[in-house]
N, C-alpha and C positions, 0 to 999 in steps of 0.2 A: 537447429531448433532454437526458438526464442523462448526465454523464460522470464518470469516476473519474480524477482528475488531481492534479498536484502544485501546492501553494500555497507560494510562497516565503516564508520567514521568515529571521531571522538578520540579521547586520550586513552591511555592504558588504564584498565580497570574502570573506565567510565565510558562505556560504549554507547554510541548512538548509531542509528541506521538510516540509510536512504532506501526507499523502495524504487528499484530500477527495472527497466526492461533491458535485457542483455542477451547476447548470443550465449548459448549454454557452454560453448567452448572457451569463452573468455574467463580469466581468473575472477575470483570473488570481488576483489577491489579494483579490478581492471576496467577495460573499456566497456561502455554501456551505450544504449541507444537513446534512452530517455529517462529522466527522473520523474516519477509519478506520485511520490509521497515521501513522508518521513515517519520514523518509528523510534520512540525513546522509551526503552523498557524501564529505565530508572525512575522516570516521572509518570509512567503509564499514560503517555500521550502518543497519539497516532493520528496522522492525517493522510488521506489518500484521495486522489482524483478519480472518482468512480467513472466519469465519462471516458477517461483515457483507458481505464481497465476494460470498459465495454468496447472500446475501439480495438484493443490488442487481443483479447481472448478469442473473438471470432476469426482472427487472422492466424491462429495457431499458437499463441503464447500460452505456456503452461505455468501457473503460479506455484511457488513452493508451498509446503505445508503451512509454514508460519504466515506467509502472505495470504494464503487462502483464508486463514482464521481472521486476519486483519480485515480482509474484504468482507467477510461475513458479518463481523461486528459493525463495520461502517455502513453496510446496507441496512442492518437492523436499526441503527441510529438514524439513518436518513428517513426510514419509514416512520419512525416514532416522532421525529421532529415536526413534520407537517401537521400531525394531529395535535401537537402541543401548541402550535402557532395559531391555530384557528381561534378567533375571538368567540367568546360565549355570547350567544344571541339571547337577548332579554325581552 
């Protein structure tokens, strides 16, 4: 089974994570199929490629709980951004 999960990077006590698509049998920081984003909990920054998420989920990839929350926040931000970008018509 394929999962979308976090892969820990960074120094000790200063973790940073990559959001990866990996086989569920591979170790947490082991082999992966594709990197689709990054998550830094210390700076509250996250970036995820929603097009790649939309590619993998229909093919059976299961996101972890944390990654599901990141995807949900990214989709909400993506829907709010186009509304803010529209110029005001006068």
